[in-house]
C-alpha positions in Angstrom: 44.4 -11.8 -23.1 42.8 -15.2 -21.5 42.0 -13.6 -18.3 40.2 -11.1 -20.3 38.3 -13.1 -22.0 37.7 -15.5 -19.0 36.0 -12.5 -17.2 34.0 -11.1 -20.1 32.5 -15.1 -20.2 31.8 -14.6 -16.5 30.2 -11.5 -16.9 27.7 -12.2 -19.6 27.0 -15.7 -17.5 26.1 -13.4 -14.8 24.3 -10.9 -16.8 22.0 -14.1 -18.1 21.7 -16.0 -15.1 19.8 -12.1 -13.8 17.6 -11.8 -16.8 16.5 -15.4 -16.1 15.6 -14.6 -12.8 13.5 -11.3 -14.2 9.2 -11.9 -14.5 7.7 -10.4 -17.1 3.8 -11.0 -17.6 3.1 -13.3 -20.0 -0.4 -11.5 -20.7 -2.2 -15.1 -19.9 -4.7 -14.0 -17.7 -6.0 -16.1 -14.9 -8.2 -15.5 -11.9 -6.9 -17.4 -8.5 -9.0 -17.2 -5.4 -7.1 -17.8 -2.3 -8.2 -19.7 1.0 -7.4 -17.5 3.9 -7.9 -17.5 7.1 -9.4 -14.6 8.8 -7.8 -11.2 9.3 -7.8 -7.3 10.1 -4.3 -6.4 9.3 -2.7 -5.9 5.5 0.8 -6.1 4.6 0.9 -5.7 0.6 3.8 -5.9 -1.5 2.1 -7.5 -4.8 0.3 -6.2 -7.2 -0.2 -3.2 -9.7 -4.2 -2.6 -8.9 -5.5 -3.7 -5.2 -9.3 -2.9 -3.8 -10.1 -3.2 -0.7 -13.4 -4.2 -0.7 -16.5 -4.6 2.2 -17.8 -8.0 2.9 -18.9 -9.9 5.8 -16.1 -12.6 4.4 -12.6 -12.3 4.3 -11.1 -13.1 1.1 -8.3 -12.9 -1.7 -8.8 -13.4 -5.4 -5.8 -12.2 -7.7 -6.3 -11.9 -11.5 -3.8 -11.2 -13.5 -0.8 -13.3 -15.6 -0.3 -16.7 -15.3 3.6 -16.5 -14.3 3.1 -13.9 -12.0 0.3 -14.7 -10.2 2.2 -18.6 -9.1 4.7 -16.2 -7.7 2.2 -14.4 -5.5 2.3 -15.7 -1.9 -0.6 -15.0 0.5 0.1 -15.9 4.1 -1.7 -14.9 7.1 -0.4 -15.1 10.6 -1.7 -13.5 13.9 -4.3 -11.9 11.8 -2.3 -10.2 9.7 -2.5 -10.8 5.7 0.5 -10.7 3.9 1.0 -10.4 0.0 4.4 -10.8 -2.1 6.2 -12.5 -4.3 8.7 -15.2 -3.7 10.9 -13.3 -6.9 12.6 -10.0 -6.4 12.7 -8.7 -9.9 9.0 -8.0 -10.9 8.4 -6.4 -14.3 5.2 -5.4 -16.4 3.4 -6.1 -13.4 0.0 -6.2 -14.5 -1.8 -8.2 -11.3 -5.4 -7.2 -9.5 -5.9 -7.8 -6.3 -9.0 -8.1 -4.5 -9.3 -8.2 -0.7 -12.5 -8.9 0.9 -12.8 -8.2 4.9 -15.5 -6.7 7.4 -12.8 -4.0 9.1 -9.4 -3.3 9.4 -7.1 -1.7 11.6 -4.0 -1.8 10.1 -3.3 -1.0 6.1 0.6 -0.9 4.4 1.2 -0.4 0.9 4.8 -0.9 0.0 6.5 0.2 -3.7 4.8 1.7 -6.4 0.9 0.8 -6.5 -2.7 1.7 -6.8 -5.3 1.0 -3.7 -8.8 1.5 -3.2 -11.1 1.2 -0.6 -15.1 0.3 -1.2 -17.9 0.0 1.4 -18.3 1.5 4.6 -16.3 -1.3 6.8 -17.3 -1.4 10.6 -16.4 1.0 13.3 -12.9 0.6 14.7 -11.4 2.8 17.4 -8.4 2.9 15.4 -6.8 2.5 12.0 -2.7 2.9 11.1 -2.5 3.8 7.3 1.2 3.2 6.4 2.7 4.0 2.7 6.2 3.5 1.8 7.0 4.2 -2.3 5.0 5.7 -4.4 1.5 4.7 -4.0 -1.7 6.2 -4.9 -4.2 4.6 -1.8 -8.0 6.4 -2.0 -11.1 5.5 0.0 -14.0 5.7 -2.2 -16.8 5.4 0.4 -17.4 7.0 3.8 -16.8 4.6 7.4 -15.5 5.8 10.6 -13.0 5.4 13.7 -12.4 7.2 16.3 -8.2 7.7 16.1 -6.3 7.5 12.5 -2.8 7.5 12.2 -1.4 7.7 8.6 2.7 7.2 8.0 3.4 8.2 4.3 7.5 7.6 3.2 8.1 8.6 0.0 6.2 10.8 -3.1 3.1 9.0 -3.0 -0.4 10.2 -2.1 -2.9 9.0 0.4 -6.5 10.2 0.1 -8.6 9.0 3.3 -10.7 12.2 3.6 -13.6 9.8 3.6 -12.6 8.4 6.7 -14.3 10.3 9.5 -12.0 10.2 12.9 -12.2 12.0 16.3 -8.7 12.5 16.4 -5.7 12.2 14.0 -2.0 11.9 13.0 -0.7 12.1 10.2 3.7 11.6 9.1 5.2 12.3 5.8 9.0 12.2 5.1 9.5 13.3 1.3 7.3 14.8 -1.2 3.9 13.3 -0.3 0.1 14.4 0.4 -2.1 13.1 2.7 -5.8 13.7 2.7 -7.9 13.4 6.1 -10.8 14.1 7.9 -11.0 14.8 11.5 -12.9 16.5 14.2 -11.1 17.0 17.5 -7.0 16.7 16.9 -4.5 16.8 14.5 -0.8 16.0 15.1 0.6 16.9 12.1 5.0 15.8 11.2 6.4 16.7 7.8 10.3 16.4 7.0 10.6 17.4 3.3 8.4 18.9 1.4 5.2 16.9 1.7 1.4 18.2 2.3 -1.3 17.8 4.8 -4.6 18.7 4.0 -7.4 18.3 6.3 -11.6 18.4 6.6 -12.9 19.6 10.1 -11.9 21.9 12.7 -9.5 20.3 14.4 -6.6 21.8 17.5 -3.9 21.3 15.1 -0.8 20.7 16.6 2.8 20.6 13.6 6.3 19.8 13.4 7.7 20.7 10.3 11.6 20.6 8.8 11.6 21.6 5.2 8.7 23.2 3.1 6.3 21.3 4.0 2.5 22.9 5.0 -0.8 21.8 6.7 -3.8 23.4 5.3 -7.7 23.2 5.3 -9.6 21.9 2.2 
């Protein structure tokens, strides 16, 4: 009986500690501007809504509950901006992040987030876009690159049909959807039930395992 009592007490203490580690949005909204170095790569693991906006200057502005914002780390290393939490358990996230940048060539989004790009970014030779999880990513305004490579894992959507490219690669693992625009070639790979939609008249090369589809818009 004593053994059972001790086990019960330990279990309650463990549960209490775990609950203490959870972060719930306080509702006390603050606005914070972060000072960062220049970057062209983005690795985003924080924020409910993220906007990437064209500007001549790089910057990060975070708006949300004070107890969440204070736990968001913003670091630039080797030209890559990484945004993440220093805590693992985040609930009721209400954080909005605005990132300004002249152009980018690598954009990675992890989790279950909404990201949109705004403005005509400077043209680049190559852009890599990666989504892991259940993200929704969309480009609102037209811009141009030579080659685009989109990699989606999970059930999210990547709608970058306003990004014009000459050659494109698109890969889906799961049930997600990719929308893109390309002129010369499209290499599409699908594992699962995903769907790749394209604008333009590219030469298509496909590798599909499952019930996935590649079709024109």
